[in-house]
N, C-alpha and C positions, 0 to 999 in steps of 0.2 A: 821622251817617255810619254806614252799616252796614259791618261788617267783611268780610262775604263779598265776594270779588272785589277787595279792596284789598290794598295792599302796605305793610308797615311795616318800618322799620329798627329793630332793638332792640340797643342797645349794652349791654355787660355781660351778653350773652345766654347765656353759657356756664353760668351757675349762678344760684342764688338768685332774686332778684326778676325778673331779666331772663329766665332760663330758664322760669320759671313764666308770664311774660307771653307768651313765644314759643309755649308750649304752648297757652295759653288762646286766643290770637289765631288760631293755626293751626286749632284745633278749631272755631272760629267761621267758618272759610272764608277767612281772610286768608292771603296769602303773607308769609313773614317772612324777613328777612335777619338772621341772627345775627352780630353783630360783637363781637369780644372778643380780648384778647391771649392768652387761654387756649385752646389748641387743642381742648380737650374740647367746645368749641362745635360742632365738626364732628359729634360724636356726637349732640348735642341736635338739630341740623338733620336728620341722617340719620333719626332716629326719627320726625320729623314728615312725612317723605315728600317728594314732588316739589315741593311748594309751599313748601319751606324750603331755605335754603342758608347756608353759613358763610363768612365772610371774616375772616382774622386782621387785627385792627384795633387800633391804639393811638390812642385818641381825641385825644391831644395832637399827633398827627402829621397835618398838613393833607393831605398826599398820600395817606396810608393811608385817612383818613376819606373823602376824595373818591372814592377807589377803591371803597370799600364801597358808597357811594351809587350810583356808576355801575354797579356790579355788580347792585344791586337792580333798577335800571331796565332794564338790559340783559337780565336774566334773566326778570323778571316784567312788564316793559312799562310800569311806572308807579311812583310813590312817593307814598303818601297820608299818611304820618305817621312819627313817630319816638317811641320810648319810650327815654329816656336813663337807663339804669341803671348805667352804668360808674362805678365809684368805688372809692376806697381809704380806709382808716381808719388812724389812728395814736393811740397813747396816750402822750403825752409832755408834761411840764410845760414852760412857757416858760423856767423856771429850775429845773433839777433838781439832783441831788446832784453831778453832774459839771459844773455850770455852765449857761450859756444853751443853750437848744435850738439845734442846728445849723440855720441859716437854710435850708439846702438841704432839710431834712426838711419844714419848713413849706411851702416853695415847691412841693415835689413834690405834696403833698396839694391845694394850691390849683390846681396845674397840671392834675391829672387830674380832680378833682371839679368845679371851676368853669370853668376855661378849656376843659377838654375838653368840657364840656356845651355851652358857647357855640359851640365849633368845630363840633360836630355839628349844632346847631340852625341856624347861619347857612348852612352848606353845603347842608343838606337843604332848608331853606326856599327857597333860591335855585333849586333844581331843581323844587320844587313849583310855583313861579311860572310855569313853562313850560307847565303844563297848564291849558287853558281849562275853566271851570266855569260853570254857570248862576248867576244872581244869587240869593244866599241859600243856596247850596250850599257845604258845606265843601270848600275846596281842600286842606286838610290839617289834621292835629291833631298837636300836639307835647306830649308828657308829659315833664316834667322831674322828677327825683328829688331832693328836699331831704331833710330829716330833722328830727325833733323837737329834735335838737341845735342846729339853727339858732336855736331860741328858748330852750332850756333847757340850753345847753352846760355840761358838767361840768368839774371840774378835770382837767387833762390832755387836754382836747378842744379846745384853742384852734384848732389848725389845722383839724380836722374841722368844728367849729362854724362857723368863719369861711367855710370853703368851702361848706358847706350853706346858711349864711345868705346867701351870695352867689347861690346857685342860687335860693333863695326870692325874693330881690330882683330877679332877672332876669325873673320870670314876668310881672308886670304891664306893665313897659315893652315887653317883646316882644309881649305880647298886643295892646297898643295900636298898636304899629308894624305888626303883621301883620294887624290887623283889616280894613284897606282891601283886603287880598288874600284875605280869607275863610279865613284860617288861624288856628286857635285855639291858645292856649298855656295849659297848666294844670300846676300842680305837685302832687306828692304828698309829704307829710312823714311817712314811716313812724316808728313808735315802735320798740320792741325786737322785731326779727323774727328768725326762725330761718333765718339765712343763713350762708354760709361764714365771714363775719366773726366769728361766734360759735362756729363748729364746733370750734375748738381748745380751748374751755373745758371743764372737767369738768362732768359732768351735774348735779352739785349746784349749781354756779355758774349753769348755764343755768336750772335750776328757780328759783333765787333771783331771777334777773333777771325771769323770767316772772311771778313773784308780785308784783313791784312794780307791775304793771299793774292798776288798780282792777277793771275788768271788760272782757273776760274775763281772768282772772288766769293768763295764759300768754304765751308768745312768739307773736308774729304769724306766720301762715303765708304764705309767698310767694304762694300761690294767692289770698289775700285782697287782696294788692297788685294782682295781675293782674286780679282781678274789678273793682276800682276803676278801673284803667286802661281796661278795656273799657267801663265805664259812662261814663267821660269821653269816649271816642270817640263813643259812641252818643247822648250827651245834649248837644245843640248849645248849650244855654244855659250850660254850664260853660265859662268862659273867664276868664283873668286872675286866677285864685284859686289859693292853695296850701292843699290839704286835709290836715289832720292825720289820719292813720290810725293811732291809737295807744291805743285802749282807755281814753282819759282819763288816760293817764300824764303826769306832770310830773316831769322828772328832778330828783333831789336834787343838791346841789353835788358829791357824790362817791358 
C-alpha cells in the first residue's frame, strides 16, 4: 500500500509515537485523523494542513471511537488503516507497602491499552470492509502498539506488561481473521522510547535508561517508530507479526 492518497486513523496521535506517525504519514501524502483525549492533538493536526484533522477520542468509549472513524471517512472519503498508539502506563506493585494494588488501577490500564486497542481495530475494520478492492490489493493495514514489557515485564509493571502482552497476542488471530478480507495486522513492540511517559523523569534518569540499550545506547526516537509503521504499510508481506523495535534491549527485573 502506498501512503499517498490514503487515510489513516491514528489514536494517541497528540504526542509521542502517535504524533510522529501522523507527521510521517502526512508528509508521505496520506490524510490523517488524529484521535486522542488530549486536545493538543488539534495543534498537531493544524500543523499538518488540510489533509489532517483532530477528533477528541477516548478509545474505551465505543460511541466516541465510532465517531472518530466516521469523521475520518466523512472528511477524507475513505479509511485505509489504523495506527493504534493510545496507551497509559503505571508503576505499581501487585502488593505494595500499603497492601494489594487497587483492582481499579489494574483494570484501567487493561481497559485503555488492550480493550481500547481492540475497540478501535474492530470498529475500523468493519468500515474498511465496505470498500471494494482488487484481488491481492490491501483493503487495509492495522498497526498495533505493544511493548517489550509484553515479554520482559519488570517488577511494578504487572498491569502494563499484561496489557501489552494482550496486544501482542491479538495480532496473529486478528491477522488470520482479516486475511480473507485483505486486511493486514502487524504489531510493533517498542523498547525505551523518548515519549511523554518518560518526560517527567530527570535528565540523568533518562540518560541512564537510554544507556541500557545495547546499540544504539540511547532512547528510541518517535520518528523511528513512525518509520517502521510506514514500512509496515508499504511492505505487503508483513502480516501477523509483532516486531521488537528495541536496540536489542532485554529489560532487567527492575
